[in-house]
C-alpha positions as CSV (number, residue, x, y, z in Angstrom):
1,M,92.8,107.7,92.9
2,K,92.8,108.7,96.4
3,R,94.8,107.9,99.5
4,Y,93.1,105.7,102.0
5,L,95.8,104.5,104.3
6,T,98.1,106.6,106.5
7,A,101.7,106.0,105.6
8,A,102.8,104.4,108.6
9,A,99.9,101.6,108.5
10,F,100.7,101.0,104.7
11,A,104.3,100.4,105.5
12,A,103.5,97.7,107.6
13,I,101.0,96.1,105.2
14,A,103.3,96.4,102.3
15,A,106.1,94.8,104.1
16,A,104.0,91.9,105.4
17,G,102.8,91.3,101.8
18,T,106.2,91.2,100.4
19,G,107.5,89.0,103.0
20,Y,104.7,86.4,102.3
21,W,105.0,85.9,98.7
22,M,108.8,86.3,98.7
23,S,108.7,83.2,101.2
24,Q,106.3,81.4,98.8
25,Q,108.6,81.9,95.8
26,A,112.1,81.3,97.3
27,S,113.7,78.1,97.3
28,G,114.1,78.5,101.2
29,P,112.9,80.5,104.0
30,V,113.6,84.5,103.5
31,S,114.2,86.6,106.3
32,M,112.9,90.1,106.2
33,P,113.0,92.9,108.9
34,T,109.7,93.9,110.2
35,L,108.6,97.5,109.3
36,V,107.5,99.8,112.2
37,G,106.4,103.4,111.9
38,A,107.2,105.2,108.8
39,A,108.8,107.9,111.1
40,E,111.4,105.5,111.9
41,A,112.6,104.8,108.3
42,S,116.3,104.2,107.9
43,E,118.6,107.2,107.4
44,S,121.4,105.1,105.8
45,Q,119.7,105.2,102.4
46,T,118.8,108.1,100.0
47,I,115.8,108.5,97.6
48,T,117.0,109.3,94.1
49,E,115.1,111.9,92.5
50,M,114.0,110.7,88.9
51,T,114.4,113.8,86.9
52,L,114.4,114.5,83.1
53,G,116.0,117.7,81.5
54,D,118.2,120.5,82.2
55,P,118.9,120.8,85.9
56,D,119.3,124.6,85.5
57,A,116.0,125.0,83.7
58,K,113.6,127.9,84.4
59,V,110.5,126.0,85.3
60,H,110.6,122.9,87.5
61,V,107.6,120.3,87.2
62,I,106.9,117.6,89.7
63,E,104.6,114.9,88.6
64,Y,103.1,112.8,91.7
65,A,101.9,109.4,90.1
66,S,100.9,105.9,91.2
67,F,102.1,102.9,89.0
68,T,98.6,101.4,89.6
69,C,96.9,104.7,88.6
70,P,95.1,104.4,85.1
71,H,94.9,108.1,84.7
72,C,98.6,108.5,85.3
73,A,99.3,105.8,82.6
74,N,97.0,107.7,80.2
75,F,99.2,110.9,81.0
76,E,102.4,109.3,80.4
77,Q,101.3,107.7,77.1
78,S,99.4,110.6,75.7
79,V,100.6,114.0,77.2
80,L,104.2,113.5,78.5
81,P,105.6,112.6,74.9
82,E,104.6,115.9,73.8
83,I,105.9,117.6,76.8
84,R,109.0,115.9,76.6
85,R,109.3,116.8,72.8
86,N,108.4,120.6,73.3
87,Y,109.8,121.6,76.5
88,I,112.0,118.9,78.3
89,D,114.1,118.1,75.3
90,E,114.4,121.8,74.5
91,G,115.8,122.5,77.8
92,K,112.9,124.7,79.0
93,I,111.9,122.6,82.0
94,R,113.1,120.3,84.5
95,F,110.6,117.4,85.0
96,T,110.9,115.2,88.2
97,F,108.5,112.1,88.7
98,R,107.8,111.2,92.2
99,D,106.0,107.9,93.3
100,V,102.9,107.7,95.0
101,Y,102.0,104.7,97.1
102,F,98.2,104.2,97.6
103,D,98.5,100.5,97.7
104,R,101.2,97.9,98.1
105,Y,101.4,96.7,94.5
106,G,102.3,100.4,93.6
107,L,105.1,100.4,96.1
108,W,106.2,97.0,94.9
109,A,106.5,98.3,91.4
110,S,108.5,101.4,92.6
111,M,110.6,99.2,94.1
112,V,111.4,97.3,90.9
113,A,111.6,100.5,89.0
114,R,114.3,101.9,91.5
115,C,116.5,98.6,91.2
116,D,118.7,100.4,88.8
117,P,118.2,104.1,88.6
118,M,119.5,104.0,84.9
119,R,116.7,101.8,84.0
120,Y,114.0,103.7,85.9
121,F,112.1,105.4,83.0
122,G,112.3,102.2,80.8
123,V,110.6,100.1,83.7
124,Q,108.2,102.8,84.3
125,N,107.1,102.8,80.5
126,L,106.6,99.0,80.7
127,L,104.7,99.2,83.9
128,F,102.2,101.8,82.5
129,E,101.7,99.9,79.3
130,D,99.4,97.3,80.9
131,I,98.5,98.0,84.6
132,S,95.8,95.5,84.7
133,G,98.0,93.0,83.1
134,W,100.7,92.8,85.9
135,A,98.8,94.3,89.0
136,G,95.8,92.1,89.0
137,G,95.7,88.8,90.9
138,E,97.3,87.4,94.3
139,P,100.6,88.8,95.6
140,A,102.6,85.9,94.2
141,Q,101.2,86.4,90.8
142,V,101.9,90.1,90.8
143,A,105.4,89.2,92.1
144,D,106.0,87.2,89.1
145,N,104.6,89.7,86.8
146,L,107.0,92.2,88.2
147,R,109.7,89.9,87.7
148,K,108.7,89.4,84.0
149,I,109.0,93.4,83.5
150,G,112.3,93.4,85.2
151,R,113.5,90.9,82.8
152,K,112.2,93.0,79.9
153,A,114.1,95.8,81.3
154,G,117.3,94.2,81.5
155,L,117.2,93.1,85.2
156,T,117.7,89.5,86.5
157,D,115.2,87.7,88.7
158,D,117.9,87.8,91.5
159,Q,118.0,91.7,91.1
160,V,114.4,92.3,91.5
161,N,113.9,89.7,94.3
162,A,116.8,91.6,96.4
163,C,114.9,95.1,95.7
164,L,111.5,93.6,96.9
165,Q,113.0,92.1,99.9
166,D,114.6,95.4,101.1
167,A,112.3,96.3,103.8
168,D,114.5,99.3,104.8
169,K,114.1,100.8,101.4
170,A,110.4,100.2,101.5
171,Q,110.1,101.9,104.7
172,E,112.1,104.9,103.5
173,L,110.0,105.2,100.3
174,V,106.7,105.2,102.3
175,A,108.2,107.8,104.8
176,W,109.4,109.9,101.6
177,W,105.9,109.6,100.0
178,E,104.3,110.8,103.2
179,A,106.5,113.8,103.7
180,N,106.1,114.6,100.1
181,S,102.2,114.3,100.3
182,E,102.1,116.7,103.3
183,E,104.3,119.3,101.7
184,H,102.3,119.4,98.7
185,G,98.9,118.3,99.6
186,I,98.6,115.4,97.4
187,N,95.5,113.3,97.7
188,S,94.8,112.3,94.0
189,T,96.8,111.1,91.1
190,P,98.3,112.5,88.6
191,S,99.0,115.8,90.5
192,F,101.4,118.3,89.5
193,I,103.3,120.9,91.3
194,I,104.8,123.6,88.7
195,D,107.0,126.1,90.4
196,G,105.4,125.6,93.7
197,E,101.8,125.7,92.4
198,K,99.6,122.7,92.6
199,Y,97.5,121.4,89.6
200,S,95.4,118.5,88.9
201,N,95.5,116.3,85.7
202,M,94.9,118.1,82.3
203,P,95.3,117.7,78.7
204,Y,98.6,118.8,76.9
205,E,97.0,122.1,75.7
206,D,96.3,123.3,79.1
207,F,99.6,122.0,80.4
208,A,101.4,123.9,77.4
209,K,99.5,127.1,78.3
210,I,100.6,126.9,81.9
211,L,104.3,126.1,81.1
212,D,104.4,129.0,78.5
213,E,103.1,131.4,81.1
214,K,105.5,130.3,83.6
215,L,108.5,130.6,80.9
216,A,107.4,134.2,80.2
217,E,107.4,135.4,83.7
């Protein structure tokens, strides 16, 4: 999946969409701040890095993935479990998952996953299980699907709605993604930064070979 919108333009589109469906779903009018340029993101909040493994591990892997990317879902379901078993759980590597926002639904999914950082990876698993099931349809339907996923993960509808109405957080996330994209040249997903070097999607065998080489250095 490739990036088609600038982050600043996408931020405005994402906020407009969120405001629309929230106003349709809520019992009364919902007031949302208007997003401006991504560069003007609020500095009052911070982005939590979602990381697995020993923080002092020798090798650091960063995965860039979109919640609406089927190739990312395949990696999470077929490759990451082996990496987790053989490298993360063994304390050999630190693995950081960074969200990518190619579309507004990917941003909304991230905002739901980040409602409670302790539930992030649980929500992530649910999102990747059936992308077409929750991300298809009109905004109001997608919002309802995300609430259902939130409930499965132990979040309330009020929690999910509050997270999706947080325009400051949406803007901050988009600005964060833009900075990450520029730093590492991310234009497709999944992409990986392994100790500073960029790699594209690959099967477990190739991934393990690279990790073993890095660990041996």
